[in-house]
N, CA, C, O and the ligand as a Tripos MOL2 file, in Angstrom:
@<TRIPOS>MOLECULE
protein
  293   291    74     0     0
PROTEIN
NO_CHARGES

@<TRIPOS>ATOM
      1 N          -4.9260 -100.7680  -16.8120 N.3       1 MET1
      2 CA         -3.5130 -100.7880  -16.4070 C.3       1 MET1
      3 C          -2.8650  -99.4190  -16.6370 C.2       1 MET1
      4 O          -3.0970  -98.7630  -17.6530 O.2       1 MET1
      5 N          -2.0830  -99.0270  -15.7060 N.am      2 SER2
      6 CA         -1.4070  -97.7490  -15.8880 C.3       2 SER2
      7 C          -0.0810  -97.9550  -16.6120 C.2       2 SER2
      8 O           0.6610  -98.8900  -16.3110 O.2       2 SER2
      9 N           0.2080  -97.0860  -17.5550 N.am      3 GLU3
     10 CA          1.4580  -97.2020  -18.2950 C.3       3 GLU3
     11 C           2.5880  -96.5190  -17.5310 C.2       3 GLU3
     12 O           2.4820  -95.3510  -17.1600 O.2       3 GLU3
     13 N           3.6650  -97.2580  -17.3020 N.am      4 PRO4
     14 CA          4.8120  -96.7080  -16.5540 C.3       4 PRO4
     15 C           5.3810  -95.4750  -17.2380 C.2       4 PRO4
     16 O           5.8450  -94.5570  -16.5610 O.2       4 PRO4
     17 N           5.3570  -95.4360  -18.5460 N.am      5 ASN5
     18 CA          5.9080  -94.2900  -19.2670 C.3       5 ASN5
     19 C           5.1610  -93.0150  -18.9010 C.2       5 ASN5
     20 O           5.7690  -91.9590  -18.7250 O.2       5 ASN5
     21 N           3.8470  -93.1180  -18.7870 N.am      6 GLN6
     22 CA          3.0640  -91.9260  -18.4970 C.3       6 GLN6
     23 C           3.3600  -91.4010  -17.0960 C.2       6 GLN6
     24 O           3.5030  -90.1950  -16.8940 O.2       6 GLN6
     25 N           3.4530  -92.3210  -16.1230 N.am      7 SER7
     26 CA          3.7290  -91.8690  -14.7570 C.3       7 SER7
     27 C           5.1350  -91.2890  -14.6620 C.2       7 SER7
     28 O           5.3960  -90.4000  -13.8530 O.2       7 SER7
     29 N           6.0350  -91.8000  -15.4960 N.am      8 ASP8
     30 CA          7.3820  -91.2230  -15.5290 C.3       8 ASP8
     31 C           7.3210  -89.7650  -15.9630 C.2       8 ASP8
     32 O           7.9950  -88.9040  -15.3990 O.2       8 ASP8
     33 N           6.5090  -89.5090  -16.9670 N.am      9 LYS9
     34 CA          6.4430  -88.1500  -17.4940 C.3       9 LYS9
     35 C           5.8220  -87.1920  -16.4800 C.2       9 LYS9
     36 O           6.0430  -85.9830  -16.5510 O.2       9 LYS9
     37 N           5.0560  -87.7190  -15.5500 N.am     10 MET10
     38 CA          4.4660  -86.8500  -14.5360 C.3      10 MET10
     39 C           5.5530  -86.2200  -13.6670 C.2      10 MET10
     40 O           5.3380  -85.1670  -13.0660 O.2      10 MET10
     41 N           6.7050  -86.8550  -13.6020 N.am     11 HIS11
     42 CA          7.7800  -86.3280  -12.7560 C.3      11 HIS11
     43 C           8.5010  -85.1600  -13.4160 C.2      11 HIS11
     44 O           9.0610  -84.3020  -12.7320 O.2      11 HIS11
     45 N           8.4880  -85.1290  -14.7360 N.am     12 THR12
     46 CA          9.1700  -84.0500  -15.4260 C.3      12 THR12
     47 C           8.2190  -82.8830  -15.6210 C.2      12 THR12
     48 O           7.0060  -83.0660  -15.7280 O.2      12 THR12
     49 N           8.7720  -81.7000  -15.6660 N.am     13 SER13
     50 CA          7.9510  -80.5100  -15.8390 C.3      13 SER13
     51 C           7.6260  -80.3210  -17.3110 C.2      13 SER13
     52 O           8.5170  -80.2830  -18.1600 O.2      13 SER13
     53 N           6.3520  -80.2040  -17.5970 N.am     14 SER14
     54 CA          5.9540  -79.9210  -18.9570 C.3      14 SER14
     55 C           6.0550  -78.4250  -19.2100 C.2      14 SER14
     56 O           5.5900  -77.6180  -18.4050 O.2      14 SER14
     57 N           6.6550  -78.0640  -20.3180 N.am     15 MET15
     58 CA          6.8610  -76.6490  -20.6220 C.3      15 MET15
     59 C           6.4630  -76.3650  -22.0620 C.2      15 MET15
     60 O           6.2840  -77.2800  -22.8670 O.2      15 MET15
     61 N           6.3280  -75.0910  -22.3680 N.am     16 ARG16
     62 CA          6.0720  -74.7100  -23.7540 C.3      16 ARG16
     63 C           7.2100  -73.7940  -24.1970 C.2      16 ARG16
     64 O           7.5310  -72.8100  -23.5300 O.2      16 ARG16
     65 N           7.7990  -74.1290  -25.3110 N.am     17 CYS17
     66 CA          8.9430  -73.3600  -25.7970 C.3      17 CYS17
     67 C           8.5020  -71.9520  -26.1780 C.2      17 CYS17
     68 O           7.5310  -71.7730  -26.9140 O.2      17 CYS17
     69 N           9.2250  -70.9530  -25.6690 N.am     18 GLY18
     70 CA          8.8580  -69.5710  -25.9500 C.3      18 GLY18
     71 C           9.1910  -69.1510  -27.3650 C.2      18 GLY18
     72 O           8.7100  -68.1180  -27.8300 O.2      18 GLY18
     73 N           9.9960  -69.9230  -28.0530 N.am     19 THR19
     74 CA         10.3980  -69.5520  -29.4070 C.3      19 THR19
     75 C           9.4840  -70.1730  -30.4480 C.2      19 THR19
     76 O           8.9440  -69.4670  -31.2990 O.2      19 THR19
     77 N           9.3050  -71.4850  -30.3900 N.am     20 CYS20
     78 CA          8.5330  -72.1510  -31.4320 C.3      20 CYS20
     79 C           7.1640  -72.5700  -30.9150 C.2      20 CYS20
     80 O           6.3280  -73.0080  -31.7050 O.2      20 CYS20
     81 N           6.9060  -72.4500  -29.6080 N.am     21 GLY21
     82 CA          5.5940  -72.7570  -29.0610 C.3      21 GLY21
     83 C           5.3470  -74.2390  -28.8880 C.2      21 GLY21
     84 O           4.2270  -74.6470  -28.5780 O.2      21 GLY21
     85 N           6.3630  -75.0450  -29.0810 N.am     22 ARG22
     86 CA          6.2110  -76.4860  -28.9730 C.3      22 ARG22
     87 C           6.1530  -76.8810  -27.5020 C.2      22 ARG22
     88 O           6.9010  -76.3590  -26.6750 O.2      22 ARG22
     89 N           5.2480  -77.8160  -27.1880 N.am     23 ALA23
     90 CA          5.2010  -78.3500  -25.8310 C.3      23 ALA23
     91 C           6.2620  -79.4210  -25.6860 C.2      23 ALA23
     92 O           6.4180  -80.2730  -26.5610 O.2      23 ALA23
     93 N           6.9890  -79.3790  -24.5850 N.am     24 PHE24
     94 CA          8.0530  -80.3550  -24.3830 C.3      24 PHE24
     95 C           8.2670  -80.5540  -22.8960 C.2      24 PHE24
     96 O           7.7170  -79.8250  -22.0710 O.2      24 PHE24
     97 N           9.0750  -81.5520  -22.5630 N.am     25 TYR25
     98 CA          9.4050  -81.8090  -21.1710 C.3      25 TYR25
     99 C          10.8460  -81.3960  -20.8900 C.2      25 TYR25
    100 O          11.7160  -81.5020  -21.7540 O.2      25 TYR25
    101 N          11.0760  -80.9370  -19.6980 N.am     26 LEU26
    102 CA         12.4160  -80.4600  -19.3350 C.3      26 LEU26
    103 C          13.4590  -81.5460  -19.5630 C.2      26 LEU26
    104 O          14.6110  -81.2510  -19.8790 O.2      26 LEU26
    105 N          13.0480  -82.8120  -19.4010 N.am     27 ASP27
    106 CA         13.9980  -83.8980  -19.6070 C.3      27 ASP27
    107 C          14.4440  -84.0110  -21.0490 C.2      27 ASP27
    108 O          15.4800  -84.6090  -21.3410 O.2      27 ASP27
    109 N          13.6540  -83.4310  -21.9610 N.am     28 GLU28
    110 CA         13.9480  -83.6180  -23.3810 C.3      28 GLU28
    111 C          14.8900  -82.5630  -23.9270 C.2      28 GLU28
    112 O          15.3130  -82.6590  -25.0790 O.2      28 GLU28
    113 N          15.2250  -81.5700  -23.1410 N.am     29 THR29
    114 CA         16.0160  -80.4750  -23.6730 C.3      29 THR29
    115 C          17.3170  -80.2800  -22.9120 C.2      29 THR29
    116 O          17.3920  -80.5400  -21.7110 O.2      29 THR29
    117 N          18.3190  -79.8290  -23.6070 N.am     30 ASN30
    118 CA         19.5710  -79.4380  -22.9600 C.3      30 ASN30
    119 C          19.6280  -77.9260  -22.7780 C.2      30 ASN30
    120 O          20.6010  -77.3970  -22.2400 O.2      30 ASN30
    121 N          18.6010  -77.2420  -23.2200 N.am     31 SER31
    122 CA         18.6220  -75.7860  -23.1880 C.3      31 SER31
    123 C          17.3370  -75.2210  -22.6080 C.2      31 SER31
    124 O          16.6480  -74.4460  -23.2720 O.2      31 SER31
    125 N          17.0030  -75.5990  -21.3690 N.am     32 PRO32
    126 CA         15.8030  -75.0360  -20.7590 C.3      32 PRO32
    127 C          15.9320  -73.5320  -20.6170 C.2      32 PRO32
    128 O          17.0510  -73.0570  -20.4250 O.2      32 PRO32
    129 N          14.8590  -72.7460  -20.6990 N.am     33 PRO33
    130 CA         13.4880  -73.2370  -20.8410 C.3      33 PRO33
    131 C          13.0620  -73.3820  -22.2850 C.2      33 PRO33
    132 O          11.8750  -73.2390  -22.5800 O.2      33 PRO33
    133 N          13.9570  -73.6550  -23.1810 N.am     34 PHE34
    134 CA         13.6070  -73.8180  -24.5860 C.3      34 PHE34
    135 C          13.7140  -75.2810  -24.9700 C.2      34 PHE34
    136 O          14.3940  -76.0640  -24.3060 O.2      34 PHE34
    137 N          13.0270  -75.6440  -26.0620 N.am     35 CYS35
    138 CA         12.9610  -77.0530  -26.4280 C.3      35 CYS35
    139 C          14.2600  -77.5120  -27.0450 C.2      35 CYS35
    140 O          14.5250  -78.7130  -27.0930 O.2      35 CYS35
    141 N          15.0760  -76.5910  -27.5180 N.am     36 SER36
    142 CA         16.3160  -76.9900  -28.1690 C.3      36 SER36
    143 C          17.3200  -75.8520  -28.1190 C.2      36 SER36
    144 O          16.9700  -74.7000  -27.8590 O.2      36 SER36
    145 N          18.5720  -76.1990  -28.3710 N.am     37 GLU37
    146 CA         19.6350  -75.1930  -28.3920 C.3      37 GLU37
    147 C          19.3260  -74.1390  -29.4510 C.2      37 GLU37
    148 O          19.5870  -72.9520  -29.2550 O.2      37 GLU37
    149 N          18.7720  -74.5810  -30.5620 N.am     38 ARG38
    150 CA         18.4990  -73.6460  -31.6460 C.3      38 ARG38
    151 C          17.4660  -72.6140  -31.2080 C.2      38 ARG38
    152 O          17.6120  -71.4250  -31.4890 O.2      38 ARG38
    153 N          16.4170  -73.0730  -30.5150 N.am     39 CYS39
    154 CA         15.3790  -72.1440  -30.0700 C.3      39 CYS39
    155 C          15.9520  -71.1770  -29.0460 C.2      39 CYS39
    156 O          15.5560  -70.0120  -29.0120 O.2      39 CYS39
    157 N          16.8620  -71.6280  -28.2230 N.am     40 LYS40
    158 CA         17.4910  -70.7520  -27.2510 C.3      40 LYS40
    159 C          18.2760  -69.6550  -27.9690 C.2      40 LYS40
    160 O          18.2020  -68.4840  -27.5980 O.2      40 LYS40
    161 N          19.0140  -70.0390  -28.9840 N.am     41 LEU41
    162 CA         19.8070  -69.0580  -29.7250 C.3      41 LEU41
    163 C          18.8970  -68.0800  -30.4610 C.2      41 LEU41
    164 O          19.1830  -66.8850  -30.5340 O.2      41 LEU41
    165 N          17.8010  -68.5980  -31.0050 N.am     42 VAL42
    166 CA         16.8620  -67.7170  -31.7110 C.3      42 VAL42
    167 C          16.3230  -66.6670  -30.7560 C.2      42 VAL42
    168 O          16.2520  -65.4870  -31.1000 O.2      42 VAL42
    169 N          15.9400  -67.0930  -29.5510 N.am     43 ASP43
    170 CA         15.4040  -66.1470  -28.5780 C.3      43 ASP43
    171 C          16.4800  -65.1620  -28.1410 C.2      43 ASP43
    172 O          16.2160  -63.9680  -28.0020 O.2      43 ASP43
    173 N          17.6790  -65.6590  -27.9280 N.am     44 LEU44
    174 CA         18.7850  -64.7940  -27.5090 C.3      44 LEU44
    175 C          19.0360  -63.7300  -28.5670 C.2      44 LEU44
    176 O          19.2240  -62.5560  -28.2500 O.2      44 LEU44
    177 N          19.0370  -64.1510  -29.8210 N.am     45 ARG45
    178 CA         19.2740  -63.2140  -30.9150 C.3      45 ARG45
    179 C          18.1840  -62.1700  -30.9580 C.2      45 ARG45
    180 O          18.4440  -60.9970  -31.2260 O.2      45 ARG45
    181 N          16.9390  -62.6070  -30.6890 N.am     46 ARG46
    182 CA         15.8180  -61.6730  -30.7200 C.3      46 ARG46
    183 C          16.0410  -60.5750  -29.6780 C.2      46 ARG46
    184 O          15.8120  -59.3940  -29.9380 O.2      46 ARG46
    185 N          16.4900  -60.9910  -28.5030 N.am     47 TRP47
    186 CA         16.7420  -60.0170  -27.4280 C.3      47 TRP47
    187 C          17.8430  -59.0480  -27.8380 C.2      47 TRP47
    188 O          17.7160  -57.8360  -27.6660 O.2      47 TRP47
    189 N          18.9160  -59.5960  -28.3780 N.am     48 ILE48
    190 CA         20.0400  -58.7450  -28.7730 C.3      48 ILE48
    191 C          19.5940  -57.7540  -29.8420 C.2      48 ILE48
    192 O          19.9330  -56.5730  -29.7770 O.2      48 ILE48
    193 N          18.8370  -58.2310  -30.8220 N.am     49 ASP49
    194 CA         18.3630  -57.3480  -31.8850 C.3      49 ASP49
    195 C          17.5100  -56.2350  -31.3000 C.2      49 ASP49
    196 O          17.6330  -55.0810  -31.7100 O.2      49 ASP49
    197 N          16.6370  -56.5700  -30.3390 N.am     50 GLU50
    198 CA         15.7800  -55.5470  -29.7350 C.3      50 GLU50
    199 C          16.6270  -54.5220  -28.9910 C.2      50 GLU50
    200 O          16.3530  -53.3240  -29.0610 O.2      50 GLU50
    201 N          17.6430  -54.9780  -28.2880 N.am     51 GLU51
    202 CA         18.5070  -54.0580  -27.5430 C.3      51 GLU51
    203 C          19.1710  -53.0840  -28.4990 C.2      51 GLU51
    204 O          19.2940  -51.8930  -28.2140 O.2      51 GLU51
    205 N          19.5920  -53.6090  -29.6290 N.am     52 ILE52
    206 CA         20.3110  -52.7580  -30.5760 C.3      52 ILE52
    207 C          19.3570  -51.7580  -31.2240 C.2      52 ILE52
    208 O          19.7000  -50.5880  -31.3920 O.2      52 ILE52
    209 N          18.1590  -52.2170  -31.5860 N.am     53 THR53
    210 CA         17.2550  -51.3430  -32.3220 C.3      53 THR53
    211 C          16.4820  -50.4060  -31.4020 C.2      53 THR53
    212 O          15.8990  -49.4270  -31.8700 O.2      53 THR53
    213 N          16.4680  -50.6920  -30.0940 N.am     54 LEU54
    214 CA         15.7430  -49.8150  -29.1790 C.3      54 LEU54
    215 C          16.3920  -48.4360  -29.1140 C.2      54 LEU54
    216 O          17.6050  -48.3320  -28.9350 O.2      54 LEU54
    217 N          15.6100  -47.3940  -29.2540 N.am     55 PRO55
    218 CA         16.1420  -46.0450  -29.0520 C.3      55 PRO55
    219 C          16.5060  -45.8420  -27.5940 C.2      55 PRO55
    220 O          15.7420  -46.2350  -26.7130 O.2      55 PRO55
    221 N          17.6270  -45.2520  -27.3240 N.am     56 HIS56
    222 CA         18.1200  -45.2010  -25.9560 C.3      56 HIS56
    223 C          17.6450  -43.9810  -25.1900 C.2      56 HIS56
    224 O          18.1600  -43.6770  -24.1140 O.2      56 HIS56
    225 N          16.6490  -43.2730  -25.7510 N.am     57 GLU57
    226 CA         16.1640  -42.0890  -25.0420 C.3      57 GLU57
    227 C          15.1760  -42.4780  -23.9440 C.2      57 GLU57
    228 O          14.9710  -41.7210  -22.9950 O.2      57 GLU57
    229 N          14.5550  -43.6770  -24.0740 N.am     58 GLY58
    230 CA         13.5230  -44.0790  -23.1180 C.3      58 GLY58
    231 C          14.0890  -44.7640  -21.9110 C.2      58 GLY58
    232 O          13.6510  -45.8720  -21.6010 O.2      58 GLY58
    233 N          15.0340  -44.1830  -21.2040 N.am     59 GLY59
    234 CA         15.5890  -44.8090  -20.0060 C.3      59 GLY59
    235 C          15.3350  -43.9550  -18.7800 C.2      59 GLY59
    236 O          16.2460  -43.2670  -18.3200 O.2      59 GLY59
    237 N          14.1150  -43.9760  -18.2300 N.am     60 PRO60
    238 CA         13.7640  -43.1130  -17.0930 C.3      60 PRO60
    239 C          14.6340  -43.3890  -15.8790 C.2      60 PRO60
    240 O          15.0100  -42.4680  -15.1540 O.2      60 PRO60
    241 N          14.9550  -44.6630  -15.6580 N.am     61 ASP61
    242 CA         15.7730  -44.9920  -14.4910 C.3      61 ASP61
    243 C          17.1630  -44.3720  -14.6090 C.2      61 ASP61
    244 O          17.6540  -43.7330  -13.6780 O.2      61 ASP61
    245 N          17.7810  -44.5690  -15.7600 N.am     62 GLU62
    246 CA         19.1250  -44.0280  -15.9430 C.3      62 GLU62
    247 C          19.1090  -42.5130  -15.8140 C.2      62 GLU62
    248 O          19.9980  -41.9250  -15.1980 O.2      62 GLU62
    249 N          18.0820  -41.8770  -16.4040 N.am     63 GLY63
    250 CA         18.0100  -40.4280  -16.3560 C.3      63 GLY63
    251 C          17.8780  -39.9340  -14.9340 C.2      63 GLY63
    252 O          18.5350  -38.9700  -14.5420 O.2      63 GLY63
    253 N          17.0190  -40.6010  -14.1490 N.am     64 GLN64
    254 CA         16.8260  -40.1610  -12.7710 C.3      64 GLN64
    255 C          18.1090  -40.3300  -11.9640 C.2      64 GLN64
    256 O          18.4650  -39.4790  -11.1480 O.2      64 GLN64
    257 N          18.7900  -41.4330  -12.2060 N.am     65 ILE65
    258 CA         20.0200  -41.6900  -11.4440 C.3      65 ILE65
    259 C          21.0660  -40.6240  -11.7560 C.2      65 ILE65
    260 O          21.6670  -40.0530  -10.8460 O.2      65 ILE65
    261 N          21.2790  -40.3610  -13.0230 N.am     66 SER66
    262 CA         22.3030  -39.3850  -13.3710 C.3      66 SER66
    263 C          21.8740  -37.9850  -12.9250 C.2      66 SER66
    264 O          22.7180  -37.1510  -12.5990 O.2      66 SER66
    265 N          20.5530  -37.7260  -12.9090 N.am     67 ASP67
    266 CA         20.0940  -36.4290  -12.4510 C.3      67 ASP67
    267 C          20.4280  -36.2090  -10.9900 C.2      67 ASP67
    268 O          20.9570  -35.1610  -10.6180 O.2      67 ASP67
    269 N          20.1140  -37.2080  -10.1510 N.am     68 SER68
    270 CA         20.3700  -37.0450   -8.7180 C.3      68 SER68
    271 C          21.8680  -36.9870   -8.4500 C.2      68 SER68
    272 O          22.3130  -36.3200   -7.5150 O.2      68 SER68
    273 N          22.6360  -37.6800   -9.2630 N.am     69 ILE69
    274 CA         24.0920  -37.6280   -9.0710 C.3      69 ILE69
    275 C          24.6170  -36.2240   -9.3470 C.2      69 ILE69
    276 O          25.4110  -35.6890   -8.5720 O.2      69 ILE69
    277 N          24.1690  -35.6260  -10.4590 N.am     70 SER70
    278 CA         24.6750  -34.2900  -10.7830 C.3      70 SER70
    279 C          24.1700  -33.2620   -9.7640 C.2      70 SER70
    280 O          24.8300  -32.2530   -9.5120 O.2      70 SER70
    281 N          22.9740  -33.5310   -9.1700 N.am     71 GLU71
    282 CA         22.4780  -32.6040   -8.1540 C.3      71 GLU71
    283 C          23.3370  -32.6620   -6.8900 C.2      71 GLU71
    284 O          23.6200  -31.6460   -6.2550 O.2      71 GLU71
    285 N          23.7370  -33.8770   -6.5520 N.am     72 ASN72
    286 CA         24.5370  -34.0320   -5.3450 C.3      72 ASN72
    287 C          25.9350  -33.4520   -5.5060 C.2      72 ASN72
    288 O          26.5630  -33.0350   -4.5330 O.2      72 ASN72
    289 N          26.4090  -33.4320   -6.7350 N.am     73 LEU73
    290 CA         27.7760  -32.9380   -6.9160 C.3      73 LEU73
    291 C          27.8720  -31.4440   -6.6470 C.2      73 LEU73
    292 O          28.9530  -30.8660   -6.7540 O.2      73 LEU73
    293 ZN         11.4070  -74.4880  -29.5510 Zn       74 ZN74
@<TRIPOS>BOND
     1     1     2 1
     2     2     3 1
     3     3     4 2
     4     3     5 am
     5     5     6 1
     6     6     7 1
     7     7     8 2
     8     7     9 am
     9     9    10 1
    10    10    11 1
    11    11    12 2
    12    11    13 am
    13    13    14 1
    14    14    15 1
    15    15    16 2
    16    15    17 am
    17    17    18 1
    18    18    19 1
    19    19    20 2
    20    19    21 am
    21    21    22 1
    22    22    23 1
    23    23    24 2
    24    23    25 am
    25    25    26 1
    26    26    27 1
    27    27    28 2
    28    27    29 am
    29    29    30 1
    30    30    31 1
    31    31    32 2
    32    31    33 am
    33    33    34 1
    34    34    35 1
    35    35    36 2
    36    35    37 am
    37    37    38 1
    38    38    39 1
    39    39    40 2
    40    39    41 am
    41    41    42 1
    42    42    43 1
    43    43    44 2
    44    43    45 am
    45    45    46 1
    46    46    47 1
    47    47    48 2
    48    47    49 am
    49    49    50 1
    50    50    51 1
    51    51    52 2
    52    51    53 am
    53    53    54 1
    54    54    55 1
    55    55    56 2
    56    55    57 am
    57    57    58 1
    58    58    59 1
    59    59    60 2
    60    59    61 am
    61    61    62 1
    62    62    63 1
    63    63    64 2
    64    63    65 am
    65    65    66 1
    66    66    67 1
    67    67    68 2
    68    67    69 am
    69    69    70 1
    70    70    71 1
    71    71    72 2
    72    71    73 am
    73    73    74 1
    74    74    75 1
    75    75    76 2
    76    75    77 am
    77    77    78 1
    78    78    79 1
    79    79    80 2
    80    79    81 am
    81    81    82 1
    82    82    83 1
    83    83    84 2
    84    83    85 am
    85    85    86 1
    86    86    87 1
    87    87    88 2
    88    87    89 am
    89    89    90 1
    90    90    91 1
    91    91    92 2
    92    91    93 am
    93    93    94 1
    94    94    95 1
    95    95    96 2
    96    95    97 am
    97    97    98 1
    98    98    99 1
    99    99   100 2
   100    99   101 am
   101   101   102 1
   102   102   103 1
   103   103   104 2
   104   103   105 am
   105   105   106 1
   106   106   107 1
   107   107   108 2
   108   107   109 am
   109   109   110 1
   110   110   111 1
   111   111   112 2
   112   111   113 am
   113   113   114 1
   114   114   115 1
   115   115   116 2
   116   115   117 am
   117   117   118 1
   118   118   119 1
   119   119   120 2
   120   119   121 am
   121   121   122 1
   122   122   123 1
   123   123   124 2
   124   123   125 am
   125   125   126 1
   126   126   127 1
   127   127   128 2
   128   127   129 am
   129   129   130 1
   130   130   131 1
   131   131   132 2
   132   131   133 am
   133   133   134 1
   134   134   135 1
   135   135   136 2
   136   135   137 am
   137   137   138 1
   138   138   139 1
   139   139   140 2
   140   139   141 am
   141   141   142 1
   142   142   143 1
   143   143   144 2
   144   143   145 am
   145   145   146 1
   146   146   147 1
   147   147   148 2
   148   147   149 am
   149   149   150 1
   150   150   151 1
   151   151   152 2
   152   151   153 am
   153   153   154 1
   154   154   155 1
   155   155   156 2
   156   155   157 am
   157   157   158 1
   158   158   159 1
   159   159   160 2
   160   159   161 am
   161   161   162 1
   162   162   163 1
   163   163   164 2
   164   163   165 am
   165   165   166 1
   166   166   167 1
   167   167   168 2
   168   167   169 am
   169   169   170 1
   170   170   171 1
   171   171   172 2
   172   171   173 am
   173   173   174 1
   174   174   175 1
   175   175   176 2
   176   175   177 am
   177   177   178 1
   178   178   179 1
   179   179   180 2
   180   179   181 am
   181   181   182 1
   182   182   183 1
   183   183   184 2
   184   183   185 am
   185   185   186 1
   186   186   187 1
   187   187   188 2
   188   187   189 am
   189   189   190 1
   190   190   191 1
   191   191   192 2
   192   191   193 am
   193   193   194 1
   194   194   195 1
   195   195   196 2
   196   195   197 am
   197   197   198 1
   198   198   199 1
   199   199   200 2
   200   199   201 am
   201   201   202 1
   202   202   203 1
   203   203   204 2
   204   203   205 am
   205   205   206 1
   206   206   207 1
   207   207   208 2
   208   207   209 am
   209   209   210 1
   210   210   211 1
   211   211   212 2
   212   211   213 am
   213   213   214 1
   214   214   215 1
   215   215   216 2
   216   215   217 am
   217   217   218 1
   218   218   219 1
   219   219   220 2
   220   219   221 am
   221   221   222 1
   222   222   223 1
   223   223   224 2
   224   223   225 am
   225   225   226 1
   226   226   227 1
   227   227   228 2
   228   227   229 am
   229   229   230 1
   230   230   231 1
   231   231   232 2
   232   231   233 am
   233   233   234 1
   234   234   235 1
   235   235   236 2
   236   235   237 am
   237   237   238 1
   238   238   239 1
   239   239   240 2
   240   239   241 am
   241   241   242 1
   242   242   243 1
   243   243   244 2
   244   243   245 am
   245   245   246 1
   246   246   247 1
   247   247   248 2
   248   247   249 am
   249   249   250 1
   250   250   251 1
   251   251   252 2
   252   251   253 am
   253   253   254 1
   254   254   255 1
   255   255   256 2
   256   255   257 am
   257   257   258 1
   258   258   259 1
   259   259   260 2
   260   259   261 am
   261   261   262 1
   262   262   263 1
   263   263   264 2
   264   263   265 am
   265   265   266 1
   266   266   267 1
   267   267   268 2
   268   267   269 am
   269   269   270 1
   270   270   271 1
   271   271   272 2
   272   271   273 am
   273   273   274 1
   274   274   275 1
   275   275   276 2
   276   275   277 am
   277   277   278 1
   278   278   279 1
   279   279   280 2
   280   279   281 am
   281   281   282 1
   282   282   283 1
   283   283   284 2
   284   283   285 am
   285   285   286 1
   286   286   287 1
   287   287   288 2
   288   287   289 am
   289   289   290 1
   290   290   291 1
   291   291   292 2
@<TRIPOS>SUBSTRUCTURE
     1 MET1         2 RESIDUE 1 A MET
     2 SER2         6 RESIDUE 1 A SER
     3 GLU3        10 RESIDUE 1 A GLU
     4 PRO4        14 RESIDUE 1 A PRO
     5 ASN5        18 RESIDUE 1 A ASN
     6 GLN6        22 RESIDUE 1 A GLN
     7 SER7        26 RESIDUE 1 A SER
     8 ASP8        30 RESIDUE 1 A ASP
     9 LYS9        34 RESIDUE 1 A LYS
    10 MET10       38 RESIDUE 1 A MET
    11 HIS11       42 RESIDUE 1 A HIS
    12 THR12       46 RESIDUE 1 A THR
    13 SER13       50 RESIDUE 1 A SER
    14 SER14       54 RESIDUE 1 A SER
    15 MET15       58 RESIDUE 1 A MET
    16 ARG16       62 RESIDUE 1 A ARG
    17 CYS17       66 RESIDUE 1 A CYS
    18 GLY18       70 RESIDUE 1 A GLY
    19 THR19       74 RESIDUE 1 A THR
    20 CYS20       78 RESIDUE 1 A CYS
    21 GLY21       82 RESIDUE 1 A GLY
    22 ARG22       86 RESIDUE 1 A ARG
    23 ALA23       90 RESIDUE 1 A ALA
    24 PHE24       94 RESIDUE 1 A PHE
    25 TYR25       98 RESIDUE 1 A TYR
    26 LEU26      102 RESIDUE 1 A LEU
    27 ASP27      106 RESIDUE 1 A ASP
    28 GLU28      110 RESIDUE 1 A GLU
    29 THR29      114 RESIDUE 1 A THR
    30 ASN30      118 RESIDUE 1 A ASN
    31 SER31      122 RESIDUE 1 A SER
    32 PRO32      126 RESIDUE 1 A PRO
    33 PRO33      130 RESIDUE 1 A PRO
    34 PHE34      134 RESIDUE 1 A PHE
    35 CYS35      138 RESIDUE 1 A CYS
    36 SER36      142 RESIDUE 1 A SER
    37 GLU37      146 RESIDUE 1 A GLU
    38 ARG38      150 RESIDUE 1 A ARG
    39 CYS39      154 RESIDUE 1 A CYS
    40 LYS40      158 RESIDUE 1 A LYS
    41 LEU41      162 RESIDUE 1 A LEU
    42 VAL42      166 RESIDUE 1 A VAL
    43 ASP43      170 RESIDUE 1 A ASP
    44 LEU44      174 RESIDUE 1 A LEU
    45 ARG45      178 RESIDUE 1 A ARG
    46 ARG46      182 RESIDUE 1 A ARG
    47 TRP47      186 RESIDUE 1 A TRP
    48 ILE48      190 RESIDUE 1 A ILE
    49 ASP49      194 RESIDUE 1 A ASP
    50 GLU50      198 RESIDUE 1 A GLU
    51 GLU51      202 RESIDUE 1 A GLU
    52 ILE52      206 RESIDUE 1 A ILE
    53 THR53      210 RESIDUE 1 A THR
    54 LEU54      214 RESIDUE 1 A LEU
    55 PRO55      218 RESIDUE 1 A PRO
    56 HIS56      222 RESIDUE 1 A HIS
    57 GLU57      226 RESIDUE 1 A GLU
    58 GLY58      230 RESIDUE 1 A GLY
    59 GLY59      234 RESIDUE 1 A GLY
    60 PRO60      238 RESIDUE 1 A PRO
    61 ASP61      242 RESIDUE 1 A ASP
    62 GLU62      246 RESIDUE 1 A GLU
    63 GLY63      250 RESIDUE 1 A GLY
    64 GLN64      254 RESIDUE 1 A GLN
    65 ILE65      258 RESIDUE 1 A ILE
    66 SER66      262 RESIDUE 1 A SER
    67 ASP67      266 RESIDUE 1 A ASP
    68 SER68      270 RESIDUE 1 A SER
    69 ILE69      274 RESIDUE 1 A ILE
    70 SER70      278 RESIDUE 1 A SER
    71 GLU71      282 RESIDUE 1 A GLU
    72 ASN72      286 RESIDUE 1 A ASN
    73 LEU73      290 RESIDUE 1 A LEU
    74 ZN74       293 GROUP 0 **** ****
């Protein structure tokens, strides 16, 4: 016999949380693609911390853009 619960879960997308690595279903979370609001905030904070700690000298795109602008002026 097939269990209705299992076929139900086939409809939801199975995902793995990028923060805690837990496998979960999209139906189980209010904060996709993370398993919980807390994991979403943890990941967001990680990004913000990286932005702050990153040295800003490594921006080739920005440098090229400002270079061509000053050349055109
Ligand atoms: Zn998580």
